[in-house]
TORDRENVEX-339281 format. One record per residue: residue in one letter; y, z, x of N, C-alpha, C, CB in turn. Coordinates in steps of 0.02 Angstrom, whole numbers, plus 50000, padded with zeros to 5 digits. Last residue first. Glycine has a CB too. Example, Ala and Ser with C-alpha at 12.3 -4.5 7.8 and 13.67 -1.06 7.14 Angstrom:
residues 2
S498885035450642499475035750684500025039450645499705028650704 A497165039050660497755039050615498355039050660497765045250565 
***
This chain:
residues 350
X507564986851706507964980951727508574980451682507534974351723 X506184995251737506894996651726507304990851752507105003351760 X504594993251651505054992151707505774993651687504994985051733 X504375011351629504535005351669504334999151631504155005551738 X505065021251493504495018451529504705012451571503935016451481 X506125024951416506025028651478505425026251518505945036051462 X506045017151301506605016351347506475019351415507225019351317 X504405010451271504895015751264505445014851317504555022651271 X504174993051227504024999051265504545004351249504014997651342 X504554979551211503964982251178503724988351216503394976751173 X506264975451198505724978451237505164980951192505984984151280 X506734960951103506884966551148506274968951184507174972251109 X506634956850931506824954950999506944961151040507454950450999 X505734951250794505924957150833506064954750905505364962550832 X505764944450633505844943250704506054949850737506374937750718 X504904937950488505264943150524505294941250598504924950050515 X504614925450429504624931550388505014937050422503894933850373 X504894908450430504984914650467505034920550419505604914250513 X503604897650372504274900350364504314907050400504444901150289 X502344892050371502724892150434503454893750424502664885350468 X501594894450262501984888250260502434887650321502404887950197 X501104907050286500634901350290500994894650289500144901650232 X502434914750382501954914550327501514908350334502324914650258 X502664922550543502734916850498502254917650439502584910150535 X503544932750656503014932250606503174926550557502924938950568 X503874934250826504064930950763503454930650718504334923750777 X504544943150956503954942650913504174939850846503604949650904 X505124941051120505264940251048504604939551011505724934151035 X505244952251262505224945751231505404945851157504554942651240 X504354962351374505014959851354504964952951322505484959651413 X503104966651421503464970751373504134968151349503574977351402 X501614962451450502224958551451502694961751400502094950851434 X500474972051556500784970251492501394965951503500964976651451 X500014977751672499594972751638499844970851569498874975251633 X501124985251714500514988651691500084983951648500694995051652 X502314973051672502184979551701501544982451671502784984351689 X503424959051684502764961951671502724968851703502194957351697 X504574951551690504644958651676503974961951659505124959751620 X504244938251708504574941851764504564949351753505284939451772 X503824933051589503314936051632503624939751691502844930651658 X504464935251436504684933251503504234936951553505454934951515 X503694929151285503794934351336504074931251399503134938051351 X503364927551112503694924751171503834930351220504364921051151 X502164926050993502444930751041502714927051102501914935951063 X501904924050823502044920650886502404925450932502464914050875 X500764925750694501234929350737501294925750803501004936750748 X500504920050526500414919450599500934923950634500484912050621 X499754925350375500144920250411499984920250485500884921450401 X499124936350325499514932250278499944927050313499954936650235 X498364941750431498074941350364498454936950316498014948150336 X498634930550573498594937150542498424936250468499264941050550 X498274921650719498264921650646498214928850622497674917450619 X499394920450859498764922550828498834922450753498564929650852 X500044913951012500064914750940499384917250917500254908150904 X501164914751155500504914851124500584915351048500074920851151 X502064910151300502044910651227501324910551203502454904951194 X503124913651434502434913351411502434914351336501994918651448 X504304908651552504164909551480503414908651466504574904551439 X505294913951663504574912251664504294913651595504184916251720 X506624916051614506484911751672505754909451672506644915351736 X507744917951474507104919051508506974913951563506524918851457 X508924913151412508954918251464508324918551506509074924951432 X508634903751319509214902451361509274907451419509844902751320 X507604909651251507444904151295508024902251341507234898051254 X508364919051175507874921351226507714915751276507224923651192 X509064910451091509424914851137508974917251193509724920851099 X507984904851022508414900451063508814904551113508894896351018 X507524916250956507084912851005507504908351050506534908750970 X508614918850871508384923850920507954920750974508014929250885 X508654907150791509204908950835508994913850889509774911950795 X507314895750785507584902150764508104904550815507024907450754 X506684884750834507354883850808507684890250785507344878950752 X505414888950868505874887150922506584885950898505624881050957 X504444891250774504884896850792505444894850840504474902450823 X503714879750762504074882050702504554887850718503584884250649 X503024878650881503644874650872504044876850812503474867250866 X501924886750852502414888850902503074885150892502144887650973 X501334878450755501484885450740502014888050788500844889750743 X501074866350818501574866450764501774873650745501314862850703 X500914870950994500704867650932501234868450878500024870450907 X500964870751154501444872051101501274867951038502164870551125 X499654878851240499944872551217500384873851157499384867351200 X499924892551350499724890151283500044883351270499934895351228 X499304896251508499864893751469499614890651404500274888651509 X498434911151544498404903951532498994901751489497734901951498 X498714923351662498874921151594498844913651590499574923751572 X497954935851750498054928651749498154926651676497454924851782 X498404951251834498224947451774498334939951786498634949751714 X498404956451970498304960651911498044956651851498954964051892 X497994955652138498104951652078497934955952018497674945052080 X498754963252276498274964052221498474959552164498254971452198 X498914964752446499114960652389498574961152336499244953152410 X499464976352570498954974052523499254970152465498554980052497 X500324982852653500024976652678499544973352629499674977952743 X501274989452528501214989452601500914982752623500784995352626 X500814980952395500904987852415500754988452490500454992652373 X501184969852276501144970352349501304977552366501644965252384 X500344964652127500734969352166500654968052240500534976452149 X500444951951995500114956752039500614960952078499664953052087 X500044937451898500454943251911500074948151956500674946751845 X500134920351866499774925551902500254931351914499474922851969 X500014908451739500444913451771499984918551805500924916951719 X499494891051736499394898251734500004902151759498784900051776 X499734877451748499314879651693499264887251686498634877051703 X500614875051853500634870651794500264873551735500334863851811 X501114891951897500864885251913500884881051849500134885551942 X502004905751951501914900951895501684894251922502574900051855 X501814922151995501714915252019501594910851957501114914752069 X502604937052029502414932351976502354925452008502944932351917 X502424953852094502534946652101502314942952039502164943952162 X503194969252151502784965452104502904957952115502944967452030 X503124981152285503434975452252502944972652201503654970052303 X503404994452384503024992452325503414986952289502884998552277 X504214998952483503634995052504503164993452446503254998852557 X505265006352426505435000852472504834996452491505745003552534 X505275009552253504945011052317505055005152364504175012352306 X505845003652143506215009152175505925010852244506215015352131 X505484986152175505444992252135505854997652170504694994652126 X505734967952169505754974752198505644980252148506424975752232 X504674953952162505164958052126505154965152153505004957952049 X504504937352196504304943952219504864948752199504174944152297 X503974922352125504464927852121504144934052152504704929152047 X503694905252144503504911952165504104916752158503254911952238 X503034891052067503634895152077503414902252091504104894852014 X501894879652153502184883052095502814886852114501674887852066 X500364876352226501024873852212501294877352149501024866052203 X499504889252316499584884952258500294882352254499394888552194 X499104899652402499054892752424499114887752368498404891752459 X498974913752392498754909452338498654902152361499264909652282 X499354919152517498774921952481498514917152428498964928652449 X500504912252549499914911452591499284913952557500014914952656 X501334917252450501174910152450500554908852492501764905952477 X501394930452494501084929052430500904921652425501554931052371 X502064928552618501404931552616501034929952550501454939152625 X503294923052578502834919152621502124921952619503094918952694 X503784934052506503694927552472503194923352512504364923852465 X503894943352609503384944352557503264937952517503594949952511 X504964937852682504314938852714503764939552662504334945052759 X505994938652587505764932152611505084932552644506274929152659 X506084952852575505914948652518505654941852540506524947752473 X506494956452703505864958952677505624954652619505924966252655 X507764950652704507254948252752506554950352729507384950952822 X508344958352604508304951152596507774948252642508994947852609 X508284971152661507904969752600507834962252588508244973052540 X509184969052767508484970752781508054969252720508414978152800 X510364966752694510094961552738509364962752755510504961152803 X510524979252634510414973352592510124967652633511064971152558 X510754986952750510164988252708510004982252664510274994452664 X511984981552789511414981052833510764982052795511464986152889 X512764985352683512634978252692512074976952741513264974652715 X512714999352707512494996452643512324989052651513024997352590 X513285001052833512585002852824512304999752760512495010552821 X514584997152799514214993352851513464994752844514464995352922 X514885007152706514815000152684514474995752736515504997352667 X514875018752789514445018252730514345011052709514735022352672 X515885015752882515195016552905514705015752847515095023552938 X516945015552794516825009552835516105009852860517325009152895 X516905028352746516655023052702516605016352737517105022452641 X517385035852857516745037452824516475031352787516835043352776 X518645029952884518105029552933517415030652901518215034752989 X519325033052764519285026152788518715025252836519935024152821 X519225047252752518865042752706518805035552732519215042652639 X518835059552860519315054052854518995048452813519535051452925 X518275074652776518215069152824518735063852812517525066152822 X518165086752707518825084152725518775078952781519285089852746 X517065091652651517135092952723517755089652752516515090452760 X517145088252517517005095252534517095096852609516315096952513 X517535074552512517825079452467517755086552494517515078952398 X516825067652616517555066852607517845072752568517705060252570 X515515071352595515825072752660516595072452655515575067852713 X515315066352466515275073552478515625075352543514535075852479 X515385052552495515875055652450515895063252459515705053952376 X514285050752577514955049452603515485052752561515085041952607 X513285053852484513365057952544514055056952575512835056352594 X513425043252395513555050152371513665054852431512965052652328 X513045032752478513735032952453513905040052427513835027852397 X511695036552505512165034852559512885035652535512045027652584 X511125037852379511175043752422511685042552478510495045552452 X511215024252337511535029552299511635035852342511115031252237 X510475017452434511185015952426511535021652389511285009352389 X509195023352412509525023652478510275022552471509225018352525 X508885020452275508985027352299509355027752365508325030852305 X509505008852174509265009252243509395016352269509605003852288 X509125002152022509385008152054509075008652123509235014552012 X508624989352004509204991451965509534997551995509004992851893 X508254983252172508064985852106508694987852069507584991952113 X508624968052263508724975152248508454976952179509464976952253 X508154954752260508164958452323508224965952311508754956052366 X508214944052168507624948352171507584952452235506994944152164 X509234935552135508934934752202508344939452214509464935952254 X509734925952005509424932452020509044931652085508944934751960 X510744917451899510624918551970510344925551979511284917552012 X510544906051771510514913151788510324913751862509994916851743 X511654892651737511034895051768511094902551783510884891051834 X512714886051690512504891751652511844894651678512424889851579 X514024880451798513314880451780513164886651739512864879951842 X515404881151795515084875551830514354874851810515144876451905 X516064892151741515844886851695515504880951729516434884351657 X514624901051801514994898151745515724897551764514914902451681 X513984907851900514234901151917514594897751858513654896851939 X513444919751858514054920151898514344913251916513924924051960 X512554925951760512804919051756513474918551794512884916851682 X511294935951836511964935351810512154927951808512474939451853 X509824947151842510264941651862510924941451825509914935251853 X508614954351842508914952151779509394946351792509294958051745 X508354957451978507914952951941508214950351877507264956451926 X509784957452093509194960252060508834955152017509384966152018 X510934952152147510394953652193509764956252159510614958652242 X511934950952054511584944852074510964946252115512064940352113 X512464963752050512074961351993511664955152010512534959751934 X513164963352172512584967752165512154965752105512824975052156 X514144953652139513694952652196513074956952189514054954152262 X514844959952037514464953852022513954952452077514944947852013 X515394970952112514984971952052514544965852039515434973351990 X516144964452210515584968652230515114969852171515834975352257 X517124958352129516654954152167516044958152188517004951152229 X517774969952083517454965352035516934961052071517974960952000 X518264975352204517814979252161517434974752113518214984552122 X519114965352253518534967452293518024971152250518754971852352 X520074965552150519664959552161519034961252201520064954152199 X520634977952172520284976752109519824970652115520794975652051 X521214975352297520664980252292520294979652226520944987252300 X522144965152261521634964052312521054968852307521944964452380 X522974971452168522574965652147522004964652197523024959252143 X523574980952249523134983152195522684977452171523554985952136 X524304972052329523824976552359523324978952307524184982652392 X525124966252234524624962052268524104966352304524954957352317 X525934977252192525514973552145524964969752180525944968752104 X526824985752248526154985552278525664981552234525894992652289 X527954985652173528014983052242527344982552277528464987452282 X527604992352058527634984952057527684981952127528224982652014 X527175005252017527085002852086527104995252089526425005452116 X527025013951906527685011751928527685009252000528175017451922 X525805016851854526025020951911526725019151935525535020451968 X525715007351750525575014451738525845019051792524845015551730 X525974995151813526424997651761526335005151750526304993951695 X524884994551899525564994351926526064997051876525754987151945 X523844994551805523905000151851524615000351881523374999651908 X524074982351739524074988651701524174994651747523414989451663 X523984973151846524594973551805524634980251768524624967751755 X522684975551891523244976951936523904977351897523294971551990 X521924971351777521884978251802522494979951845521244979251844 X522244957751764522384962451709522414969551735521844961751654 X521804953151891522494952051868522684956951813522574944751843 X520434956551895520914959851941521644958951919520834957252011 X519984947751787519924955051783520414958551831519214957151800 X520254934851841520624937251782520584944851775520354934051719 X519384932751946520104933051960520514935851902520354926151978 X518134933051890518234936351955518974937351971517894932452010 X518234924651782518294931851770518394935651835517674934351734 X517984911851836518664913651815518764921151806518834910051749 X516554914151865517044912751918517754914251895516994905451941 X515884927851762515964920851784516484920151839516154916451724 X515624939051694515414939051764515524932151796514674941051770 X515994936651566516344942151601516154942651674516204948751566 X515094926451527515804924951538516154930351578516154924151471 X513764935451560513944928351560514674927451578513804925251492 X513244947651532513224945351602513354937851606512534946951633 X512934943651363512964948851415512834945851484512454954351400 X512704933051275513354933651307513394938851363513864935251256 X511384933151229511714926751240512354927451282511884923451174 X511044946151209510684942551261511024935951277509964941351239 X511974949051103511974952751167511634948651222511624959551159 X511604940850998512264940051028512284943251097512814943150983 X510334946550977510404939450992511074938151026510344935250929 X510584959950943510254958351006510324951051025509534960151003 X512224963550873511514962250872511244959850938511354957250819 X513524967250882513374961350840512644959450839513784955450864 X513564977350972513664979250902513514973350855514374981750891 X513514971251096512884974051069512954975750995512684980251109 X514734968351144514434963351099513774965851069514324956751136 X515014978051236515274979051168514954974151119516034978451166 X514674973951359514154977251321514374978651249513964983751354 X515734969051430515444964551379514874967851340515194958251412 X516054977351529516374978751465516094974351410517134977851471 X515554973851651515074976251601515404978551536514684981951630 X516674970651728516244965251703515744967451650515874962151761 X517244984051755517534979451707517054973951683518144976251736 X516824992451855516464992751791516684987451742516554999551760 X517634990251963516914990651976516504990851912516774996752017 X518904991151907518644984551927517894984651939518984982251989 X519005005051892519005000651833518704993951850519724999851806 X518935008652028518455011451980518425007051917518655018651962 X520015001652084519335000252107518815002852058519215003352176 X521135006752014520994999552014520274998052034521474995852060 X521085020352046521025018151976520825010851972521685019351938 X521295019352185520665022052159520555020052086520655029752165 X522605014552184522065010252211521385012752186522075010252289 X523225025852130523255019452095522705014752119523945016152105 X522995035352229522725036352161522715029852123523145041652124 X523715029552334522995030552342522665031652273522855036652387 X525005030252283524705023652293523945024352300524995020252356 X525125044252288525185040752224524865033752229525925040152204 X524975047352426524495049752377524525046152310524615057052365 X525135038352564525485038852500524985040952445525815031952481 X524395036152678524995040452684525355041552618525475037352734 X523355027552645523195034152672523795038952672522925033552742 X524065016052608523685019752558523555026852582523015016152543 X524615012352732525055013452674524705017452620525285006852647 X523505010352816523955016052828524405017552769524385014652889 X521925006752754522625004452753523085010452764522795000752686 X520835014552741520915011052805521615008152811520385005452812 X520785018452612521185022552657521205019852728520905029652658 X519865010652548520555008052549521005012252595520845007952479 X518735018352542518785013452596519495010852604518295007652584 X518965024952421519015028652484519085023952544518405032952493 X518725014452335519395017452336519505021552399519515021652274 X517375013352360517815007852380518545010152382517725001852331 X516945025152303516905024452376517305018552401516175023752398 X517195022152167517535027852200517525026952275517205034452180 X516345011352147517065010552134517465016052169517205010652060 X515125017152172515375012252220516115010752209514985005852216 X515025025252056515035028252123515335023452175514335030352144 X514985015451956515525020251957515595023352027515395025751905 X513795008851988514435005151989515025009951992514485000751926 X512905019551969512995016652036513635012652041512395012152053 X513045021751831513185027051879513305024351949512625032051880 X512585009651776513295011451771513485016851820513445013751700 X511445000151879511605005151829512325007451833511145011151837 X511384983451877511524988751925511784994351882512044986551982 X510944980251743510664977451803510774982051863510954970651817 X510384989551604510924987051644510674985451713511504992051647 X509274984351477509604989551515510214986751549509134992451565 X508554975351397508714973551466509034978951506509154967851466 X508984982451253508794975851280509034975251351509094970251237 X508294996351173508804993851218508564987451251508994999051270 X507684993951009507604996351076508114992951121506894994951102 X507724988850885508294992950904508214995850974508404998550854 X507294972350841507104978550874507734982350894506664977150935 X507804965550683507834965650757507614972450783508544964050781 X507384955950553507334962850576507294962950652506714966350546 X508614944150497507964945750526507974952950550507784940950583 X509364936650350509374940650412508674941950435509754947250401 X509314930450228509614926650283509644930650348510294924550264 X508624935450125509344936950126509694933550185509464944350129 X507354932250161507654928450107508414929450107507364930650039 X507144942050259507174935050278507514930850225506474932350292 X507124953650180507624952950234507704945650254507424957150296 X506024951050101506684951450070507234950750122506754958150032 X505024951750199505154945450164505844945550131504604944250111 X505094965250236505224959950286505394953350252504614959050331 X504744971450116505404972450144505584967150195505444979250176 X503434966950106503914964950055504624965850081503824969049991 X502864973450214502904966150214503414963550163502204963150199 X502974986650168503314984650230503414977050233502924987050291 X502174986050057502874987650049503284985550110502974995050035 X500944983350119501224978550071501974979650062500864978950004 X500744994850195500804988450229501134983250183500114985950252 X500625004350095501205004650139501314998050175501135010350190 X499405000050042500005000050000500635000050043500005006149953 
***
């Protein structure tokens, strides 16, 4: 009885022109907000390398405001979440992270901060540090698996270099340690954060080299023509991989020197049941974002269920991110769920 009532509700929702969307958080945040906030503060500390900033407390506060706001500004697009998951996945990390936005955000921020602090004579200095903060934000987002459309309007391609995890313990501890030294031990911020940022970029370079080495190792293990992704985790020596060939997806782990194959997924032929879901707005939004698309279908008691997944986000032998579409016998859409098929606190974190 409960199943029938639930199905009736789904059908009524579809007739009304809407679909039932998953309320689970979609995609999380690429570089977590806490890390962006911390790096905004440490970038403001780095600005003390400028004698003018170091000698003027009011200017130092203004620069700090510019770097903290600039370090978080591109993610202001999360407001689109109120319009639903389809809108969110279509626009998040797009226009606000684009080439024009790299320059527009600093312009707005520097004008507001200059007006607020009455520092019009330092407008270009504030613009420069806000620009550095925005570029650093987009750069860090580009280094992880979720990626960013940072080439718009030239290209809508998602750029993801798979070098850093959403949260990097080493970077967080490094920057937090520098901040503690500045605040509680009265260190010279310009010197402290020059060292911190040199170490940060050195760490990123090491991770990039590690990533390329692991790509070669996984390719050597399989020896197949295809697309290879090696994906980082919080642990520096635990990585996941995805290999896509013409007919299969292979998923597995790299742990220290060992390569383990976890699952092999056969690519489904796109029949009329699958094609019936491809015009649905939620599926089109998903296909515009997803990189390694796997789709399956099955018959259920009163129709069909089509499952779209992005294999990049596999975890624990499951494909937890994608779109689930239910169809009736006439291939009309009954319901749609988009997002994570997992609890918020369970991996993967992207």
